The first five atom37 places (N, CA, C, CB, O) and aatype in JSON, in Angstrom:
{
  "aatype": [12, 7, 6, 11, 14, 15, 2, 5, 7, 6, 10, 10, 1, 3, 16, 10, 3, 12, 10, 9, 10, 1, 0, 10, 5, 1, 7, 14, 10, 8, 7, 18, 0, 9, 0, 6, 13, 9, 6, 5, 16, 15, 6, 6, 19, 10, 1, 19, 6, 6, 7, 0, 10, 18, 14, 0, 10, 8, 1, 10, 6, 10, 1, 7, 17, 10, 0, 15, 11, 17, 3, 12, 15, 6, 2, 11, 1, 1, 0, 11, 18, 18, 1, 10, 16, 0, 0, 7, 1, 11, 5, 10, 19, 6, 6, 16, 0, 1, 17, 15, 1, 10, 0, 0, 0, 12, 0, 1, 19, 12, 7, 16, 0],
  "atom_mask": [
    [1, 1, 1, 1, 1],
    [1, 1, 1, 0, 1],
    [1, 1, 1, 1, 1],
    [1, 1, 1, 1, 1],
    [1, 1, 1, 1, 1],
    [1, 1, 1, 1, 1],
    [1, 1, 1, 1, 1],
    [1, 1, 1, 1, 1],
    [1, 1, 1, 0, 1],
    [1, 1, 1, 1, 1],
    [1, 1, 1, 1, 1],
    [1, 1, 1, 1, 1],
    [1, 1, 1, 1, 1],
    [1, 1, 1, 1, 1],
    [1, 1, 1, 1, 1],
    [1, 1, 1, 1, 1],
    [1, 1, 1, 1, 1],
    [1, 1, 1, 1, 1],
    [1, 1, 1, 1, 1],
    [1, 1, 1, 1, 1],
    [1, 1, 1, 1, 1],
    [1, 1, 1, 1, 1],
    [1, 1, 1, 1, 1],
    [1, 1, 1, 1, 1],
    [1, 1, 1, 1, 1],
    [1, 1, 1, 1, 1],
    [1, 1, 1, 0, 1],
    [1, 1, 1, 1, 1],
    [1, 1, 1, 1, 1],
    [1, 1, 1, 1, 1],
    [1, 1, 1, 0, 1],
    [1, 1, 1, 1, 1],
    [1, 1, 1, 1, 1],
    [1, 1, 1, 1, 1],
    [1, 1, 1, 1, 1],
    [1, 1, 1, 1, 1],
    [1, 1, 1, 1, 1],
    [1, 1, 1, 1, 1],
    [1, 1, 1, 1, 1],
    [1, 1, 1, 1, 1],
    [1, 1, 1, 1, 1],
    [1, 1, 1, 1, 1],
    [1, 1, 1, 1, 1],
    [1, 1, 1, 1, 1],
    [1, 1, 1, 1, 1],
    [1, 1, 1, 1, 1],
    [1, 1, 1, 1, 1],
    [1, 1, 1, 1, 1],
    [1, 1, 1, 1, 1],
    [1, 1, 1, 1, 1],
    [1, 1, 1, 0, 1],
    [1, 1, 1, 1, 1],
    [1, 1, 1, 1, 1],
    [1, 1, 1, 1, 1],
    [1, 1, 1, 1, 1],
    [1, 1, 1, 1, 1],
    [1, 1, 1, 1, 1],
    [1, 1, 1, 1, 1],
    [1, 1, 1, 1, 1],
    [1, 1, 1, 1, 1],
    [1, 1, 1, 1, 1],
    [1, 1, 1, 1, 1],
    [1, 1, 1, 1, 1],
    [1, 1, 1, 0, 1],
    [1, 1, 1, 1, 1],
    [1, 1, 1, 1, 1],
    [1, 1, 1, 1, 1],
    [1, 1, 1, 1, 1],
    [1, 1, 1, 1, 1],
    [1, 1, 1, 1, 1],
    [1, 1, 1, 1, 1],
    [1, 1, 1, 1, 1],
    [1, 1, 1, 1, 1],
    [1, 1, 1, 1, 1],
    [1, 1, 1, 1, 1],
    [1, 1, 1, 1, 1],
    [1, 1, 1, 1, 1],
    [1, 1, 1, 1, 1],
    [1, 1, 1, 1, 1],
    [1, 1, 1, 1, 1],
    [1, 1, 1, 1, 1],
    [1, 1, 1, 1, 1],
    [1, 1, 1, 1, 1],
    [1, 1, 1, 1, 1],
    [1, 1, 1, 1, 1],
    [1, 1, 1, 1, 1],
    [1, 1, 1, 1, 1],
    [1, 1, 1, 0, 1],
    [1, 1, 1, 1, 1],
    [1, 1, 1, 1, 1],
    [1, 1, 1, 1, 1],
    [1, 1, 1, 1, 1],
    [1, 1, 1, 1, 1],
    [1, 1, 1, 1, 1],
    [1, 1, 1, 1, 1],
    [1, 1, 1, 1, 1],
    [1, 1, 1, 1, 1],
    [1, 1, 1, 1, 1],
    [1, 1, 1, 1, 1],
    [1, 1, 1, 1, 1],
    [1, 1, 1, 1, 1],
    [1, 1, 1, 1, 1],
    [1, 1, 1, 1, 1],
    [1, 1, 1, 1, 1],
    [1, 1, 1, 1, 1],
    [1, 1, 1, 1, 1],
    [1, 1, 1, 1, 1],
    [1, 1, 1, 1, 1],
    [1, 1, 1, 1, 1],
    [1, 1, 1, 1, 1],
    [1, 1, 1, 0, 1],
    [1, 1, 1, 1, 1],
    [1, 1, 1, 1, 1]
  ],
  "atom_positions": [
    [[-28.69, 5.63, -19.81], [-28.23, 6.99, -19.99], [-28.59, 7.46, -21.38], [-26.71, 7.09, -19.76], [-29.06, 6.68, -22.21]],
    [[-28.37, 8.74, -21.62], [-28.73, 9.34, -22.89], [-27.71, 9.05, -23.97], [0.0, 0.0, 0.0], [-26.87, 8.16, -23.85]],
    [[-27.82, 9.83, -25.01], [-26.95, 9.68, -26.16], [-25.51, 10.02, -25.78], [-27.42, 10.58, -27.31], [-25.25, 11.06, -25.19]],
    [[-24.58, 9.15, -26.13], [-23.17, 9.4, -25.83], [-22.39, 9.38, -27.13], [-22.61, 8.34, -24.84], [-22.57, 8.49, -27.95]],
    [[-21.5, 10.38, -27.33], [-20.64, 10.28, -28.51], [-19.76, 9.06, -28.39], [-19.78, 11.56, -28.68], [-19.3, 8.73, -27.3]],
    [[-19.53, 8.38, -29.5], [-18.72, 7.17, -29.43], [-17.25, 7.49, -29.26], [-18.93, 6.33, -30.67], [-16.49, 6.63, -28.8]],
    [[-16.84, 8.7, -29.61], [-15.46, 9.08, -29.36], [-15.3, 10.59, -29.4], [-14.54, 8.42, -30.39], [-16.21, 11.31, -29.8]],
    [[-14.16, 11.05, -28.99], [-13.85, 12.48, -28.94], [-13.98, 13.14, -30.31], [-12.44, 12.69, -28.4], [-14.46, 14.27, -30.41]],
    [[-13.55, 12.45, -31.35], [-13.6, 13.0, -32.7], [-15.0, 13.36, -33.14], [0.0, 0.0, 0.0], [-15.2, 14.38, -33.81]],
    [[-15.98, 12.54, -32.78], [-17.37, 12.83, -33.15], [-17.86, 14.09, -32.46], [-18.27, 11.65, -32.79], [-18.56, 14.89, -33.08]],
    [[-17.52, 14.27, -31.19], [-17.95, 15.46, -30.46], [-17.36, 16.7, -31.12], [-17.52, 15.38, -28.98], [-18.06, 17.69, -31.31]],
    [[-16.08, 16.65, -31.45], [-15.45, 17.8, -32.1], [-16.03, 18.06, -33.47], [-13.94, 17.58, -32.2], [-16.27, 19.21, -33.83]],
    [[-16.26, 17.0, -34.24], [-16.85, 17.16, -35.58], [-18.25, 17.76, -35.49], [-16.9, 15.81, -36.3], [-18.58, 18.68, -36.23]],
    [[-19.06, 17.23, -34.57], [-20.42, 17.74, -34.41], [-20.42, 19.18, -33.94], [-21.19, 16.86, -33.42], [-21.28, 19.97, -34.34]],
    [[-19.47, 19.54, -33.09], [-19.37, 20.92, -32.62], [-18.99, 21.85, -33.78], [-18.33, 21.04, -31.49], [-19.56, 22.93, -33.9]],
    [[-18.06, 21.44, -34.62], [-17.69, 22.24, -35.78], [-18.88, 22.39, -36.71], [-16.5, 21.61, -36.52], [-19.13, 23.48, -37.23]],
    [[-19.61, 21.32, -36.93], [-20.8, 21.4, -37.78], [-21.77, 22.44, -37.25], [-21.49, 20.02, -37.87], [-22.3, 23.25, -38.01]],
    [[-22.01, 22.42, -35.95], [-22.94, 23.38, -35.34], [-22.43, 24.81, -35.5], [-23.14, 23.05, -33.85], [-23.22, 25.71, -35.79]],
    [[-21.14, 25.03, -35.31], [-20.58, 26.37, -35.46], [-20.71, 26.88, -36.9], [-19.1, 26.38, -35.04], [-21.0, 28.06, -37.12]],
    [[-20.51, 26.01, -37.86], [-20.67, 26.39, -39.26], [-22.12, 26.75, -39.55], [-20.2, 25.25, -40.19], [-22.4, 27.77, -40.17]],
    [[-23.04, 25.91, -39.09], [-24.46, 26.2, -39.29], [-24.83, 27.54, -38.65], [-25.33, 25.07, -38.7], [-25.59, 28.32, -39.23]],
    [[-24.31, 27.79, -37.47], [-24.59, 29.05, -36.78], [-24.04, 30.24, -37.56], [-24.01, 29.04, -35.36], [-24.71, 31.26, -37.67]],
    [[-22.84, 30.12, -38.08], [-22.25, 31.21, -38.86], [-23.12, 31.54, -40.07], [-20.81, 30.85, -39.31], [-23.28, 32.7, -40.43]],
    [[-23.68, 30.51, -40.69], [-24.47, 30.71, -41.9], [-25.9, 31.14, -41.61], [-24.48, 29.46, -42.71], [-26.65, 31.47, -42.53]],
    [[-26.29, 31.13, -40.36], [-27.63, 31.58, -39.99], [-27.82, 33.05, -40.38], [-27.87, 31.39, -38.47], [-28.93, 33.48, -40.66]],
    [[-26.74, 33.81, -40.39], [-26.78, 35.23, -40.74], [-26.94, 35.46, -42.23], [-25.53, 35.91, -40.25], [-27.37, 36.54, -42.64]],
    [[-26.6, 34.48, -43.04], [-26.68, 34.61, -44.49], [-25.51, 33.91, -45.15], [0.0, 0.0, 0.0], [-24.63, 33.4, -44.47]],
    [[-25.5, 33.89, -46.49], [-24.44, 33.18, -47.22], [-23.05, 33.75, -46.95], [-24.72, 33.24, -48.72], [-22.86, 34.97, -46.85]],
    [[-22.09, 32.84, -46.83], [-20.69, 33.22, -46.61], [-19.79, 32.25, -47.35], [-20.34, 33.25, -45.1], [-20.17, 31.1, -47.59]],
    [[-18.59, 32.7, -47.71], [-17.59, 31.79, -48.26], [-16.78, 31.21, -47.1], [-16.65, 32.51, -49.3], [-16.87, 31.7, -45.97]],
    [[-16.0, 30.18, -47.39], [-15.28, 29.45, -46.34], [-14.44, 30.32, -45.43], [0.0, 0.0, 0.0], [-14.52, 30.19, -44.21]],
    [[-13.65, 31.21, -46.0], [-12.79, 32.07, -45.18], [-13.62, 32.93, -44.23], [-11.91, 32.96, -46.07], [-13.25, 33.12, -43.07]],
    [[-14.74, 33.45, -44.72], [-15.61, 34.3, -43.88], [-16.25, 33.49, -42.75], [-16.7, 34.96, -44.74], [-16.47, 34.01, -41.66]],
    [[-16.55, 32.22, -43.01], [-17.09, 31.36, -41.96], [-16.06, 31.18, -40.85], [-17.52, 29.97, -42.53], [-16.36, 31.36, -39.67]],
    [[-14.83, 30.84, -41.24], [-13.75, 30.66, -40.26], [-13.51, 31.95, -39.48], [-12.45, 30.19, -40.96], [-13.3, 31.93, -38.27]],
    [[-13.53, 33.06, -40.19], [-13.3, 34.37, -39.57], [-14.42, 34.7, -38.57], [-13.22, 35.47, -40.65], [-14.14, 35.21, -37.48]],
    [[-15.68, 34.41, -38.94], [-16.81, 34.64, -38.03], [-16.64, 33.85, -36.74], [-18.13, 34.26, -38.71], [-16.82, 34.39, -35.65]],
    [[-16.28, 32.59, -36.87], [-16.12, 31.73, -35.69], [-14.99, 32.26, -34.81], [-15.83, 30.26, -36.1], [-15.14, 32.34, -33.59]],
    [[-13.88, 32.62, -35.42], [-12.74, 33.12, -34.65], [-13.07, 34.45, -33.96], [-11.51, 33.29, -35.56], [-12.79, 34.61, -32.77]],
    [[-13.65, 35.37, -34.68], [-13.96, 36.69, -34.11], [-15.05, 36.61, -33.04], [-14.4, 37.65, -35.2], [-14.94, 37.24, -31.99]],
    [[-16.09, 35.82, -33.31], [-17.19, 35.7, -32.36], [-16.75, 35.02, -31.07], [-18.36, 34.94, -32.99], [-17.26, 35.32, -30.0]],
    [[-15.8, 34.1, -31.17], [-15.29, 33.41, -29.98], [-14.17, 34.2, -29.3], [-14.78, 32.01, -30.37], [-13.52, 33.7, -28.39]],
    [[-13.97, 35.42, -29.75], [-12.88, 36.27, -29.23], [-11.54, 35.57, -29.38], [-13.13, 36.61, -27.76], [-10.69, 35.61, -28.49]],
    [[-11.36, 34.95, -30.52], [-10.12, 34.29, -30.94], [-9.75, 33.06, -30.1], [-8.99, 35.27, -30.87], [-8.6, 32.64, -30.08]],
    [[-10.75, 32.49, -29.4], [-10.51, 31.26, -28.66], [-10.6, 30.06, -29.6], [-11.53, 31.11, -27.49], [-9.83, 29.11, -29.48]],
    [[-11.54, 30.11, -30.53], [-11.74, 29.02, -31.48], [-11.15, 29.4, -32.83], [-13.23, 28.67, -31.62], [-11.41, 30.48, -33.35]],
    [[-10.37, 28.5, -33.38], [-9.78, 28.72, -34.7], [-10.05, 27.47, -35.54], [-8.23, 29.02, -34.6], [-9.76, 26.35, -35.13]],
    [[-10.6, 27.69, -36.72], [-10.93, 26.58, -37.6], [-9.92, 26.55, -38.73], [-12.39, 26.7, -38.15], [-9.82, 27.49, -39.52]],
    [[-9.18, 25.47, -38.81], [-8.18, 25.31, -39.85], [-8.85, 24.86, -41.15], [-7.09, 24.3, -39.42], [-9.88, 24.2, -41.12]],
    [[-8.25, 25.24, -42.27], [-8.79, 24.86, -43.58], [-8.96, 23.35, -43.72], [-7.88, 25.38, -44.69], [-9.92, 22.88, -44.32]],
    [[-8.02, 22.61, -43.15], [-8.06, 21.15, -43.25], [-9.25, 20.53, -42.55], [0.0, 0.0, 0.0], [-9.6, 19.38, -42.84]],
    [[-9.89, 21.25, -41.64], [-11.11, 20.78, -40.99], [-12.34, 21.44, -41.6], [-11.05, 21.06, -39.48], [-13.39, 20.81, -41.73]],
    [[-12.21, 22.72, -41.98], [-13.36, 23.48, -42.46], [-13.93, 22.95, -43.77], [-12.98, 24.94, -42.63], [-15.12, 22.67, -43.86]],
    [[-13.09, 22.8, -44.78], [-13.61, 22.44, -46.1], [-14.18, 21.03, -46.17], [-12.52, 22.58, -47.13], [-15.2, 20.83, -46.84]],
    [[-13.59, 20.05, -45.51], [-14.27, 18.74, -45.46], [-15.61, 18.82, -44.73], [-13.36, 17.7, -44.76], [-16.56, 18.14, -45.1]],
    [[-15.69, 19.65, -43.69], [-16.96, 19.81, -42.96], [-18.01, 20.45, -43.86], [-16.75, 20.67, -41.68], [-19.16, 20.01, -43.88]],
    [[-17.63, 21.49, -44.6], [-18.57, 22.13, -45.52], [-19.08, 21.13, -46.55], [-17.91, 23.34, -46.22], [-20.27, 21.1, -46.86]],
    [[-18.18, 20.33, -47.07], [-18.57, 19.3, -48.05], [-19.53, 18.29, -47.42], [-17.31, 18.58, -48.61], [-20.54, 17.93, -48.02]],
    [[-19.21, 17.85, -46.23], [-20.05, 16.87, -45.51], [-21.46, 17.44, -45.26], [-19.4, 16.47, -44.17], [-22.45, 16.75, -45.45]],
    [[-21.53, 18.7, -44.83], [-22.81, 19.33, -44.55], [-23.63, 19.52, -45.83], [-22.61, 20.67, -43.84], [-24.86, 19.42, -45.82]],
    [[-22.93, 19.81, -46.91], [-23.62, 19.96, -48.2], [-24.18, 18.6, -48.64], [-22.65, 20.53, -49.28], [-25.31, 18.53, -49.14]],
    [[-23.42, 17.53, -48.47], [-23.89, 16.2, -48.83], [-25.11, 15.78, -48.0], [-22.77, 15.18, -48.66], [-25.98, 15.06, -48.49]],
    [[-25.16, 16.23, -46.76], [-26.3, 15.91, -45.9], [-27.53, 16.74, -46.24], [-25.92, 16.13, -44.44], [-28.62, 16.49, -45.72]],
    [[-27.36, 17.74, -47.1], [-28.49, 18.58, -47.48], [-28.72, 19.75, -46.55], [0.0, 0.0, 0.0], [-29.74, 20.42, -46.65]],
    [[-27.78, 20.01, -45.64], [-27.93, 21.11, -44.69], [-27.43, 22.43, -45.26], [-27.2, 20.79, -43.4], [-27.79, 23.5, -44.77]],
    [[-26.59, 22.36, -46.29], [-26.05, 23.54, -46.95], [-26.26, 23.41, -48.45], [-24.56, 23.74, -46.62], [-26.32, 22.31, -49.0]],
    [[-26.35, 24.57, -49.1], [-26.31, 24.65, -50.56], [-25.19, 25.63, -50.88], [-27.71, 25.11, -51.19], [-24.84, 26.47, -50.05]],
    [[-24.63, 25.53, -52.07], [-23.54, 26.43, -52.42], [-23.65, 26.91, -53.85], [-22.2, 25.74, -52.21], [-24.33, 26.31, -54.68]],
    [[-22.97, 28.02, -54.11], [-22.85, 28.51, -55.48], [-21.59, 29.36, -55.57], [-24.11, 29.32, -55.91], [-21.16, 29.96, -54.59]],
    [[-21.02, 29.39, -56.76], [-19.83, 30.19, -57.0], [-20.24, 31.62, -57.29], [-18.99, 29.6, -58.17], [-21.22, 31.87, -58.0]],
    [[-19.47, 32.57, -56.74], [-19.73, 33.99, -56.95], [-18.43, 34.75, -56.75], [-20.85, 34.53, -55.98], [-17.39, 34.15, -56.46]],
    [[-18.47, 36.06, -56.9], [-17.29, 36.89, -56.69], [-17.27, 37.39, -55.24], [-17.27, 38.1, -57.68], [-18.29, 37.81, -54.71]],
    [[-16.1, 37.33, -54.62], [-15.95, 37.8, -53.25], [-15.77, 39.31, -53.24], [-14.75, 37.1, -52.55], [-15.72, 39.95, -54.29]],
    [[-15.68, 39.86, -52.04], [-15.5, 41.31, -51.85], [-14.25, 41.81, -52.58], [-15.4, 41.64, -50.36], [-14.24, 42.93, -53.09]],
    [[-13.22, 40.99, -52.62], [-11.97, 41.41, -53.27], [-11.86, 40.85, -54.7], [-10.77, 40.95, -52.44], [-10.76, 40.62, -55.21]],
    [[-13.01, 40.65, -55.33], [-13.1, 40.29, -56.75], [-12.43, 38.96, -57.1], [-12.48, 41.37, -57.58], [-11.89, 38.79, -58.19]],
    [[-12.49, 38.03, -56.17], [-12.01, 36.68, -56.44], [-13.19, 35.73, -56.47], [-10.97, 36.24, -55.38], [-14.19, 35.93, -55.78]],
    [[-13.05, 34.7, -57.26], [-14.11, 33.68, -57.33], [-14.1, 32.89, -56.02], [-13.9, 32.72, -58.56], [-13.05, 32.42, -55.57]],
    [[-15.28, 32.75, -55.41], [-15.37, 32.03, -54.13], [-16.68, 31.25, -54.1], [-15.29, 33.03, -52.93], [-17.68, 31.64, -54.7]],
    [[-16.64, 30.14, -53.39], [-17.84, 29.32, -53.22], [-18.57, 29.81, -51.97], [-17.48, 27.79, -53.11], [-18.01, 29.79, -50.87]],
    [[-19.81, 30.24, -52.14], [-20.63, 30.74, -51.04], [-21.59, 29.64, -50.59], [-21.41, 32.01, -51.45], [-22.2, 28.96, -51.4]],
    [[-21.7, 29.5, -49.28], [-22.57, 28.49, -48.69], [-23.74, 29.18, -48.01], [-21.79, 27.6, -47.69], [-23.6, 30.27, -47.47]],
    [[-24.9, 28.51, -48.04], [-26.07, 29.03, -47.32], [-26.8, 27.86, -46.68], [-27.02, 29.81, -48.28], [-26.68, 26.71, -47.12]],
    [[-27.54, 28.16, -45.63], [-28.34, 27.14, -44.96], [-29.54, 26.77, -45.82], [-28.8, 27.64, -43.58], [-30.13, 27.63, -46.47]],
    [[-29.89, 25.51, -45.81], [-31.14, 25.05, -46.41], [-32.17, 24.97, -45.28], [-30.97, 23.66, -47.15], [-31.82, 25.17, -44.12]],
    [[-33.41, 24.67, -45.61], [-34.44, 24.47, -44.58], [-34.02, 23.34, -43.64], [-35.83, 24.16, -45.23], [-34.19, 23.44, -42.43]],
    [[-33.47, 22.27, -44.21], [-33.0, 21.16, -43.37], [-31.85, 21.6, -42.47], [-32.55, 19.97, -44.26], [-31.74, 21.14, -41.34]],
    [[-30.99, 22.47, -42.96], [-29.88, 23.0, -42.16], [-30.38, 23.86, -41.0], [0.0, 0.0, 0.0], [-29.84, 23.79, -39.9]],
    [[-31.4, 24.67, -41.27], [-31.98, 25.48, -40.18], [-32.58, 24.59, -39.1], [-33.06, 26.44, -40.74], [-32.44, 24.86, -37.9]],
    [[-33.26, 23.53, -39.53], [-33.84, 22.58, -38.58], [-32.74, 21.89, -37.77], [-34.7, 21.52, -39.31], [-32.86, 21.74, -36.56]],
    [[-31.67, 21.48, -38.45], [-30.55, 20.83, -37.78], [-29.9, 21.76, -36.77], [-29.52, 20.35, -38.79], [-29.5, 21.33, -35.69]],
    [[-29.78, 23.04, -37.11], [-29.2, 24.01, -36.19], [-30.02, 24.11, -34.91], [-29.08, 25.38, -36.85], [-29.45, 24.18, -33.82]],
    [[-31.32, 24.11, -35.02], [-32.19, 24.14, -33.83], [-31.93, 22.9, -32.98], [-33.7, 24.22, -34.24], [-31.79, 23.01, -31.76]],
    [[-31.86, 21.74, -33.6], [-31.61, 20.49, -32.87], [-30.23, 20.49, -32.22], [-31.74, 19.28, -33.81], [-30.1, 20.1, -31.06]],
    [[-29.21, 20.93, -32.95], [-27.85, 20.95, -32.42], [-27.71, 21.96, -31.29], [-26.84, 21.27, -33.54], [-26.99, 21.71, -30.32]],
    [[-28.39, 23.09, -31.4], [-28.34, 24.11, -30.35], [-28.95, 23.56, -29.06], [-29.07, 25.39, -30.79], [-28.41, 23.77, -27.98]],
    [[-30.08, 22.88, -29.18], [-30.71, 22.28, -28.0], [-29.81, 21.22, -27.38], [-32.08, 21.65, -28.39], [-29.66, 21.15, -26.16]],
    [[-29.2, 20.39, -28.23], [-28.28, 19.35, -27.74], [-27.09, 19.97, -27.03], [-27.8, 18.45, -28.9], [-26.68, 19.51, -25.96]],
    [[-26.54, 21.02, -27.63], [-25.39, 21.71, -27.04], [-25.77, 22.34, -25.69], [-24.85, 22.79, -28.0], [-24.98, 22.28, -24.74]],
    [[-26.94, 22.93, -25.61], [-27.39, 23.55, -24.35], [-27.49, 22.51, -23.24], [-28.75, 24.24, -24.54], [-27.09, 22.76, -22.1]],
    [[-28.02, 21.33, -23.58], [-28.1, 20.24, -22.59], [-26.71, 19.81, -22.14], [-28.88, 19.03, -23.16], [-26.46, 19.61, -20.95]],
    [[-25.8, 19.67, -23.11], [-24.43, 19.25, -22.81], [-23.72, 20.29, -21.95], [-23.65, 19.0, -24.1], [-23.06, 19.94, -20.97]],
    [[-23.84, 21.56, -22.3], [-23.19, 22.64, -21.55], [-23.73, 22.71, -20.13], [-23.38, 23.99, -22.26], [-22.96, 22.92, -19.19]],
    [[-25.04, 22.55, -19.95], [-25.63, 22.58, -18.62], [-25.14, 21.38, -17.79], [-27.18, 22.57, -18.71], [-24.86, 21.52, -16.6]],
    [[-25.04, 20.22, -18.41], [-24.53, 19.04, -17.71], [-23.08, 19.23, -17.29], [-24.66, 17.8, -18.58], [-22.7, 18.87, -16.18]],
    [[-22.27, 19.8, -18.18], [-20.87, 20.06, -17.85], [-20.78, 21.06, -16.7], [-20.11, 20.59, -19.09], [-19.97, 20.89, -15.79]],
    [[-21.6, 22.09, -16.72], [-21.58, 23.09, -15.65], [-21.97, 22.46, -14.32], [-22.53, 24.27, -15.97], [-21.4, 22.79, -13.28]],
    [[-22.94, 21.54, -14.34], [-23.33, 20.86, -13.08], [-22.17, 20.03, -12.56], [-24.58, 19.97, -13.28], [-21.88, 20.05, -11.37]],
    [[-21.53, 19.29, -13.44], [-20.41, 18.43, -13.01], [-19.27, 19.28, -12.48], [-19.92, 17.56, -14.18], [-18.63, 18.93, -11.48]],
    [[-19.0, 20.38, -13.12], [-17.89, 21.25, -12.72], [-18.25, 22.13, -11.52], [-17.47, 22.13, -13.89], [-17.4, 22.83, -10.98]],
    [[-19.51, 22.09, -11.09], [-19.93, 22.82, -9.89], [-20.14, 24.3, -10.09], [0.0, 0.0, 0.0], [-20.1, 25.08, -9.14]],
    [[-20.38, 24.69, -11.35], [-20.56, 26.11, -11.61], [-22.01, 26.47, -11.92], [-19.67, 26.54, -12.75], [-22.3, 27.62, -12.24]],
    [[-22.91, 25.52, -11.83], [-24.32, 25.8, -12.15], [-25.02, 26.46, -10.98], [-25.06, 24.51, -12.53], [-26.21, 26.77, -11.06]]
  ]
}
C-alpha cells in the first residue's frame, strides 16, 4: 500500500501545515490573519487555536518553507509576518496533490465519488 500516516496526530499536523502554506500563497500575513483566513475560508468550520498555530509556524520556518520578519500591523502593533519561500511553494504543490489523492480515496470509500 501507499504512504500511511503513523498516527492521527501526524495527519492533523500535516493538514494544518498545508492550510498555513495555502493561506500564505496570497502573500505575507501575521499569525492572527492566517488563523482568520482559514476560519473565514472554511466558513467557520475550521478553527486554528494559537496553541497549534504558532508551533506550526515555527516548525515550517525551521524547515525552510516560511520566512518571517517583524513589521507593523494594520492596527499599528508590532507583528511577525510570514511568507512562503520557494521551498514552501514547492511543498504546497506536493501537499495539495497528496490531499487531493486522500480526499478522492475518502470519497470512494464513503460512496460519494
